[in-house]
Structures are given as structure tokens and as C-alpha cells.
C-alpha positions as a printed NumPy array, in Angstrom:
array([[113.232, 124.429,  12.255],
       [111.995, 127.627,  13.866],
       [108.468, 128.82 ,  12.98 ],
       [107.078, 132.338,  12.838],
       [103.317, 132.711,  12.39 ],
       [100.762, 135.512,  12.136],
       [103.214, 138.4  ,  12.512],
       [103.658, 141.765,  10.847],
       [107.107, 143.114,   9.985],
       [108.044, 146.573,   8.702],
       [111.537, 147.178,  10.047],
       [114.755, 147.015,   8.015],
       [116.157, 143.477,   7.596],
       [113.466, 142.076,   9.874],
       [114.6  , 138.458,   9.532],
       [118.052, 139.02 ,   8.09 ],
       [120.417, 136.028,   7.786],
       [117.874, 133.524,   9.055],
       [118.574, 129.803,   8.799],
       [116.082, 126.921,   8.835],
       [112.997, 129.083,   9.263],
       [109.318, 128.66 ,   8.349],
       [107.256, 131.843,   7.985],
       [103.451, 131.449,   7.797],
       [100.577, 133.917,   7.483],
       [102.809, 136.938,   7.933],
       [102.678, 140.413,   6.403],
       [105.712, 142.455,   5.406],
       [104.412, 146.038,   5.274],
       [104.162, 149.129,   7.431],
       [105.276, 152.662,   8.245],
       [108.927, 151.816,   8.899],
       [109.148, 150.799,   5.217],
       [112.092, 148.504,   5.899],
       [113.835, 146.629,   3.082],
       [115.529, 143.246,   2.717],
       [113.394, 141.274,   5.17 ],
       [114.982, 137.858,   4.538],
       [118.213, 138.858,   2.85 ],
       [121.227, 136.507,   3.176],
       [119.031, 133.689,   4.513],
       [119.042, 129.943,   3.826],
       [116.704, 126.981,   4.202],
       [113.606, 129.195,   4.291],
       [109.974, 128.172,   3.751],
       [107.363, 130.914,   3.289],
       [103.634, 130.123,   3.174],
       [100.575, 132.354,   2.829],
       [102.472, 135.583,   3.296],
       [101.939, 139.092,   1.924],
       [104.864, 141.272,   0.8  ],
       [104.721, 145.01 ,   0.142],
       [108.268, 145.962,   1.112],
       [111.241, 145.893,  -1.254],
       [113.979, 143.31 ,  -1.78 ],
       [112.804, 140.547,   0.578],
       [114.804, 137.655,  -0.919],
       [118.308, 138.74 ,  -1.935],
       [121.302, 136.389,  -1.726],
       [119.219, 133.532,  -0.346],
       [119.967, 129.821,  -0.718],
       [117.307, 127.101,  -0.634],
       [114.01 , 128.942,  -0.56 ],
       [110.407, 127.739,  -0.944],
       [107.568, 130.26 ,  -1.289],
       [103.977, 128.987,  -1.526],
       [100.533, 130.591,  -1.698],
       [101.949, 134.063,  -1.225],
       [101.671, 137.459,  -2.907],
       [104.023, 140.289,  -3.72 ],
       [102.474, 143.616,  -4.64 ],
       [103.786, 146.196,  -7.107],
       [105.486, 148.054,  -4.235],
       [107.53 , 144.939,  -3.462],
       [110.179, 145.842,  -6.015],
       [112.936, 143.487,  -7.096],
       [111.995, 140.771,  -4.6  ],
       [114.292, 137.925,  -5.688],
       [117.862, 138.737,  -6.749],
       [121.119, 136.762,  -6.485],
       [119.246, 133.797,  -5.006],
       [119.757, 130.101,  -5.777],
       [117.729, 126.926,  -5.334],
       [114.333, 128.616,  -5.065],
       [110.823, 127.264,  -5.631],
       [107.727, 129.447,  -6.063],
       [104.342, 127.709,  -6.146],
       [100.864, 129.207,  -6.457],
       [102.095, 132.755,  -5.957],
       [100.77 , 136.053,  -7.302],
       [103.643, 138.413,  -8.082],
       [103.013, 141.975,  -9.294],
       [106.525, 143.224,  -8.636],
       [108.83 , 145.158, -10.935],
       [112.04 , 143.292, -11.854],
       [111.043, 140.264,  -9.82 ],
       [113.932, 137.903, -10.568],
       [117.545, 138.81 , -11.427],
       [120.847, 136.946, -11.422],
       [119.296, 133.819,  -9.895],
       [120.373, 130.187, -10.302],
       [118.07 , 127.157, -10.142],
       [114.562, 128.601, -10.069],
       [111.342, 126.582, -10.235],
       [108.081, 128.418, -10.884],
       [104.782, 126.489, -10.859],
       [101.129, 127.559, -10.953],
       [102.035, 131.215, -10.509],
       [100.697, 134.491, -11.883],
       [103.519, 136.946, -12.5  ],
       [102.948, 140.366, -14.02 ],
       [105.275, 143.335, -14.295],
       [108.231, 144.555, -16.351],
       [111.665, 142.997, -16.681],
       [111.422, 139.583, -15.029],
       [114.07 , 136.83 , -14.931],
       [117.043, 138.789, -16.291],
       [120.412, 137.001, -16.379],
       [119.097, 133.927, -14.599],
       [120.147, 130.344, -15.274],
       [118.605, 126.922, -14.735],
       [115.036, 128.212, -14.811],
       [112.01 , 125.901, -14.893],
       [108.55 , 127.444, -15.394],
       [105.319, 125.468, -15.76 ],
       [101.559, 125.953, -15.662],
       [101.825, 129.685, -15.105],
       [100.539, 132.969, -16.517],
       [103.112, 135.68 , -17.098],
       [103.155, 139.222, -18.397],
       [106.386, 141.157, -18.786],
       [108.554, 143.282, -21.031],
       [112.022, 141.9  , -21.721],
       [111.064, 138.569, -20.161],
       [114.068, 136.283, -19.499],
       [116.548, 138.732, -21.04 ],
       [120.01 , 137.201, -21.159],
       [119.025, 134.037, -19.293],
       [120.163, 130.491, -20.046],
       [119.362, 126.817, -19.503],
       [115.6  , 127.25 , -19.426],
       [112.757, 124.745, -19.467],
       [109.216, 126.057, -19.983],
       [106.051, 123.971, -20.144],
       [102.425, 125.055, -20.507],
       [102.542, 128.782, -19.914],
       [100.517, 131.728, -21.178],
       [102.71 , 134.732, -21.786],
       [102.008, 138.292, -22.925],
       [104.529, 141.095, -23.408],
       [107.039, 142.671, -25.762],
       [110.703, 141.841, -26.309],
       [110.619, 138.398, -24.712],
       [113.392, 135.785, -24.741],
       [116.015, 138.183, -26.074],
       [119.611, 136.915, -25.806],
       [118.362, 133.639, -24.282],
       [120.589, 130.561, -24.654],
       [119.776, 126.861, -24.309],
       [116.009, 126.815, -23.801],
       [113.158, 124.377, -24.435],
       [109.547, 125.577, -24.563],
       [106.525, 123.257, -24.847],
       [102.739, 123.6  , -25.137],
       [102.654, 127.338, -24.569],
       [100.886, 130.426, -25.907],
       [103.196, 133.378, -26.43 ],
       [101.663, 136.727, -27.38 ],
       [104.796, 138.739, -27.876],
       [106.416, 141.217, -30.24 ],
       [110.132, 141.086, -31.075],
       [110.485, 137.671, -29.439],
       [113.575, 135.444, -29.601],
       [115.977, 138.114, -30.919],
       [119.613, 137.019, -30.687],
       [118.648, 133.694, -29.094],
       [120.933, 130.68 , -29.368],
       [120.002, 127.002, -29.148],
       [116.277, 127.394, -28.443],
       [113.654, 124.747, -29.311],
       [109.896, 125.36 , -29.185],
       [107.35 , 122.519, -29.43 ],
       [103.58 , 122.616, -30.034],
       [103.18 , 126.297, -29.221],
       [101.665, 129.502, -30.628],
       [103.895, 132.528, -31.179],
       [101.86 , 135.615, -32.038],
       [103.534, 138.956, -32.681],
       [105.595, 140.978, -35.122],
       [109.256, 140.5  , -36.062],
       [109.858, 137.12 , -34.431],
       [113.339, 135.686, -34.02 ],
       [115.557, 138.158, -35.868],
       [119.271, 137.403, -35.503],
       [118.533, 134.057, -33.837],
       [120.951, 131.146, -34.07 ],
       [119.949, 127.475, -34.002],
       [116.259, 128.179, -33.331],
       [114.027, 125.128, -33.852],
       [110.228, 125.317, -34.06 ],
       [108.363, 121.999, -34.092],
       [104.599, 121.876, -34.831],
       [104.188, 125.539, -33.957],
       [101.864, 128.259, -35.228],
       [103.528, 131.591, -35.966],
       [101.413, 134.715, -36.458],
       [102.653, 138.172, -37.473],
       [104.583, 140.212, -39.983],
       [108.258, 139.84 , -40.961],
       [109.379, 136.818, -38.949],
       [112.739, 135.064, -39.064],
       [115.011, 137.672, -40.645],
       [118.809, 137.51 , -40.363],
       [118.483, 134.104, -38.67 ],
       [121.236, 131.504, -38.758],
       [120.487, 127.792, -38.963],
       [116.739, 128.246, -38.469],
       [114.655, 125.032, -38.525],
       [110.86 , 124.752, -38.839],
       [109.094, 121.387, -38.856],
       [105.356, 121.017, -39.61 ],
       [104.609, 124.619, -38.669],
       [101.805, 126.955, -39.747],
       [102.484, 130.574, -40.671],
       [ 99.586, 133.023, -40.523],
       [ 99.818, 136.661, -41.582],
       [103.547, 136.219, -42.107],
       [104.857, 138.414, -44.904],
       [108.427, 139.349, -45.868],
       [109.646, 136.266, -44.027],
       [113.149, 134.759, -43.923],
       [115.064, 137.773, -45.263],
       [118.813, 137.091, -45.228],
       [118.308, 133.871, -43.252],
       [119.67 , 130.355, -43.536],
       [116.654, 128.122, -43.049],
       [115.253, 124.651, -43.458],
       [111.483, 124.787, -43.153],
       [108.455, 122.594, -43.796],
       [105.339, 124.734, -43.519],
       [101.827, 123.27 , -43.621],
       [100.232, 126.471, -44.897],
       [100.572, 129.154, -47.541],
       [103.13 , 131.821, -46.629],
       [101.973, 135.363, -47.44 ],
       [105.392, 136.336, -48.775],
       [109.052, 135.533, -48.413],
       [111.9  , 137.881, -49.236],
       [115.515, 137.203, -50.193],
       [116.209, 134.053, -48.154],
       [119.896, 133.18 , -48.038],
       [120.649, 129.455, -47.679],
       [118.671, 126.248, -47.163],
       [115.238, 125.052, -48.247],
       [111.674, 126.246, -47.708],
       [108.762, 123.918, -48.468],
       [105.233, 125.3  , -48.085],
       [101.713, 124.755, -49.408],
       [102.155, 127.9  , -51.474],
       [103.324, 131.519, -51.47 ],
       [101.387, 134.715, -51.891],
       [104.547, 136.327, -53.198],
       [108.209, 135.407, -53.585],
       [110.447, 138.481, -53.567],
       [113.956, 138.041, -54.954],
       [115.13 , 141.55 , -55.68 ],
       [118.384, 143.416, -56.288],
       [119.251, 143.314, -52.588],
       [119.506, 139.541, -52.414],
       [122.962, 138.274, -51.435],
       [125.208, 137.21 , -54.252],
       [125.715, 133.742, -52.782],
       [122.01 , 133.13 , -52.066],
       [121.002, 129.569, -52.965],
       [117.891, 128.841, -50.891],
       [115.463, 126.404, -52.549],
       [111.815, 127.46 , -52.514],
       [109.424, 124.558, -53.102],
       [105.692, 123.824, -52.998],
       [104.538, 120.679, -51.185]])
């Protein structure tokens, strides 16, 4: 495997179509402002490098990036790439990951809008992330022990498992399908509208108007805090270990909670509504 160390690159496609290459302690920045430094490459290892230039990792296959940073000027760094691992990286890019397959992210800090769109087979653990529209349209996701902050997360996500995480996020999980969340905190308004087959196990949910227009929603041993007007037009089976501020016009299923501040069943409830509302 060829090694490149302690170099600076600023030209267009500086290391284009490389194969079996290790890049260490290099900087990708400069007046030439060249893009696509490692585009169309395979079997690449990058360690302790600094990226300021755009689109460094497009259409790559088998990529490992460790202990490296990508600044906000390094736009859209990883697109159309497969079999990639990022460890202990600091990424401030816009639109960092798109249309990728088989991504592993560990011990990273990633901040910026619109990350991980239309990706599949994504594994993220022990990382801190901030983004709008995080993971939009992505599928086959495994997340463990992350701290996330940002609006509109997990929209249109399919087939995901999330564990031991803190999610500070508004409008999360809209239009998701087959998502399960364990032992996590979800804090933000309007959670999980239009979701299908969403399962929350031992989670804490904070914020107004969660779980409306949901289909086959399942909550087990959860706590709801500051949740009013919940479950409107939803089919739900829920066991809640707290008082729910209010619920409104649930559709099908059963809700069991410690109590209810208010139960609203008004003239807009569906004619076939038959949801049981019980106190534990």
C-alpha cells in the first residue's frame, strides 16, 4: 500500500482514482481551491488529515477516515460512497453524507445541516450530532449512544433501531416506518406524526402534540412529560408510567396511563373510533 505523509494539496482531483493508499497528516486546502481530492478511489485509509476543499470522497469504495477534520468549507464531503468507516472525526460540513451504503460512524462530532440523506446500512455510535433533516429518507439504521440536536430528524426513515440516546429534536420521526427506540429521551414538539410501526420501549417523551396520525404505534413502559393533545387520529397500544397531560380523539387500540389531565373526545372524532383509555 502506497503512503503519502505530511503533504498539502489544493489542485483539482489531487489524488483522483487512487487505489490502496494511506494518507497521513495531510492538508487539503489552498489557493487553487481544487475539488474532489480522492474521488473514485478505493481501499483508502486517511489519518490525521485536515479538509477544507469540497467533495473529497465521492464514489469511493472501502474507506477508513480516522482522527481527521472537515471544516464548513468542505461541503458535501462523502457522497455515493460505500463501505466507509469514520472514527474520532470532527465534521462541520454541509450535507456531509448522501446516497451512501454501509457507513460506520464512531466517536465523531458532526455538526451542520442535512446529513445522511438517502443512505442505507448506517451504524452510528458514541457520537454527538447536530443537523436539520438528519437521516432524511435513509434505511436500515442502527444507532447506539448518541447525543443529537436539530429539527426534522429521522423523517421518512425505514427500518431503524435506536438505543440509549438523547434526541433533542422537533418534528422527529415523521413518516417513519418500522423504527424501534429503546431507553432513550426524545424531547421536542410534534413527535412521530404519520409514523407507521413505531415502537418506543422504556423511553421518555417530552413536548406538545406527539403521536398524531400514527399507525400501529406501540409504547411500552414510557414516560410522557408535557405531552398534551396526544394520539389524535392514531392507532396505538401504549403503557405509560406517568400522567398524560391530555389526549385527543385517539382512533384504535388501548392507552393505559397513571392518569390524564384531560381526555378530549369531541365532534371531530372518527365514527369508527374504539380506542380504550384506562388508568393503571
